[in-house]
C-alpha positions in Angstrom: -16.9 0.8 -10.2 -15.0 -0.7 -7.3 -15.6 -4.4 -6.5 -16.9 -5.5 -3.2 -13.4 -6.6 -2.2 -11.9 -3.3 -3.1 -14.5 -1.6 -0.9 -13.7 -4.0 1.9 -10.0 -3.3 1.6 -10.5 0.5 1.7 -12.9 0.2 4.6 -10.4 -2.1 6.5 -7.7 0.6 6.1 -10.2 3.4 7.1 -11.1 1.5 10.3 -7.5 1.1 11.3 -7.0 4.9 10.7 -10.1 5.7 12.8 -8.9 3.5 15.6 -5.2 4.3 15.7 -4.4 7.7 14.0 -3.9 9.4 17.4 -1.7 6.7 18.8 2.1 6.2 18.4 3.6 2.9 17.7 5.3 2.9 21.1 2.0 3.2 23.0 -0.9 0.9 23.5 -3.3 0.2 21.9 -1.4 0.6 18.6 1.7 -1.3 19.9 -0.5 -4.3 20.7 -2.2 -4.0 17.3 1.1 -3.9 15.4 2.1 -7.2 17.1 -1.3 -8.6 15.9 -0.5 -7.5 12.3 2.6 -9.6 12.4 1.3 -12.7 14.2 -2.0 -12.8 12.2 0.3 -13.2 9.1 2.2 -16.0 10.8 5.3 -13.7 11.1 7.5 -13.3 14.1 7.0 -10.0 15.8 10.4 -8.2 16.0 9.1 -5.1 17.9 7.8 -1.8 16.7 11.3 -0.5 15.9 11.2 -2.7 12.8 9.4 -1.1 9.9 5.8 -2.4 9.9 4.2 -0.6 7.0 4.3 -3.6 4.6 2.9 -5.8 7.3 0.1 -3.2 7.8 -0.8 -3.4 4.0 -0.5 -7.2 3.9 -2.7 -7.5 7.0 -5.4 -5.2 5.5 -5.3 -7.1 2.2 -5.7 -10.4 4.1 -8.4 -9.1 6.5 -10.4 -7.9 3.5 -10.4 -11.5 2.2 -7.4 -12.1 -0.1 -5.6 -15.4 0.1 -2.0 -16.4 0.1 -2.1 -17.6 -3.5 -3.6 -14.2 -4.5 -1.2 -11.9 -2.6 2.3 -12.3 -1.3 1.9 -11.2 2.4 5.3 -9.9 3.3 7.1 -7.6 5.8 8.7 -5.9 2.7 6.7 -3.9 0.2 9.2 -4.7 -2.6 8.3 -8.4 -2.3 4.6 -8.1 -2.9 5.1 -5.4 -5.5 7.6 -7.5 -7.4 5.1 -10.3 -7.6 2.3 -8.0 -8.6 4.4 -6.6 -11.4 5.0 -10.1 -12.7 1.2 -10.6 -12.6 0.7 -7.4 -14.6 3.3 -8.4 -17.2 1.7 -11.9 -17.5 -1.9 -10.7 -17.2 -2.4 -13.2 -14.3 -3.6 -12.9 -10.7 -6.0 -10.5 -9.1 -3.2 -8.0 -7.9 -1.4 -6.5 -10.9 1.1 -3.7 -10.7 1.7 -1.1 -13.5 3.8 2.0 -14.0 2.2 5.2 -12.6 2.0 6.7 -16.1 0.0 3.7 -17.5 -2.7 3.2 -14.9 -4.9 5.5 -12.9 -5.4 4.4 -9.2 -8.9 3.4 -8.0 -10.5 2.6 -4.7 -8.8 -0.4 -3.1 -5.6 -0.2 -5.2 -2.2 0.1 -3.6 0.3 2.9 -4.4 4.0 2.1 -4.1 6.8 4.6 -3.8 10.4 5.0 -2.8 11.5 5.6 0.8 14.5 7.1 2.4 15.6 9.1 -0.5 15.9 6.2 -2.9 14.9 6.6 -6.6 14.1 3.1 -7.8 12.1 2.8 -11.0 9.4 0.5 -12.1 12.0 -1.4 -14.2 14.2 -1.8 -11.1 11.2 -3.1 -9.0 10.4 -5.6 -11.8 13.9 -7.0 -11.6 14.5 -6.9 -7.8 12.5 -8.2 -4.8 14.4 -6.5 -2.0 14.8 -2.8 -1.8 13.6 0.0 0.5 10.1 1.3 -0.4 6.6 2.0 1.0 3.0 1.4 -0.1 -0.4 2.6 1.0 -4.0 1.7 0.2 -6.2 4.0 -1.8 -9.4 4.8 0.2 -10.8 7.6 -2.0 -10.3 9.2 -5.4 -11.7 12.6 -6.2 -11.1 16.2 -7.0 -10.6 19.2 -4.7 -9.5 22.8 -5.1 -6.0 21.6 -6.1 -7.1 19.1 -8.7 -7.4 15.3 -8.7 -6.2 13.2 -5.8 -6.0 9.7 -4.5 -6.2 9.5 -0.7 -4.2 6.7 0.9 -3.9 5.2 4.3 -0.6 3.5 5.3 1.0 2.1 8.4 4.2 3.2 10.0 3.8 6.7 8.6 5.2 9.1 11.2 5.1 6.0 13.6 1.3 5.6 13.3 -1.5 5.0 10.8 -1.9 8.1 8.6 -3.7 9.4 5.6 -2.0 11.2 2.6 -3.0 12.9 -0.6 -1.4 11.7 -3.8 -1.9 14.2 -6.6 -3.3 13.1 -9.9 -3.1 14.6 -13.4 -6.0 15.3 -15.7 -6.1 11.6 -16.8 -6.3 10.4 -13.2 -2.7 9.2 -13.2 -0.3 9.9 -10.4 1.8 13.0 -10.7 5.4 12.1 -10.2 7.3 13.8 -7.4 11.0 14.5 -6.8 11.4 13.2 -3.2 10.7 9.5 -2.8 9.2 9.1 -6.3 6.3 6.8 -7.0 7.1 3.4 -8.5 3.9 1.6 -9.3 0.2 1.1 -8.7 -1.1 -2.3 -7.8 -4.5 -2.7 -9.4 -7.0 -4.7 -7.3 -9.0 -7.0 -9.5 -10.4 -9.3 -6.8 
């Protein structure tokens, strides 16, 4: 069963989706909100032309109640995923990343994948802090006519806040894909 924090994180992402899914990053009110994501994290706002998806995830994680010692708030997904992988390997911290074939995502977890055609592996992410990637927050896990799924919400997806289905196998683990393959799942233990 999902923790109160995991539920808050999923609900935080859902509220952002409800508020901004019909807006483009170039238009208010989303443009103003993107600036708030950056400044609330004490980061300098470089404008909406700079990728803001990791800032979106970081902001949601913080807004739901995580602290800086618990999560590495960053404008790069690879930075907080690298730290979560170290937590998983050392069995420390409340955000722990695992390979997609070893852990089934749950409500409030964060799914991490390649972006821009890259094909980095979990081992690569374990060894490197800076590479192009993307993450989104799990807001639902279930089954539909196509099988198991995790529904995610992410920022800077088609220049807005969007939902996506991630297909799961019969063990509830992510089915790998060819284009922009999945790298890891960050388990939320808070």
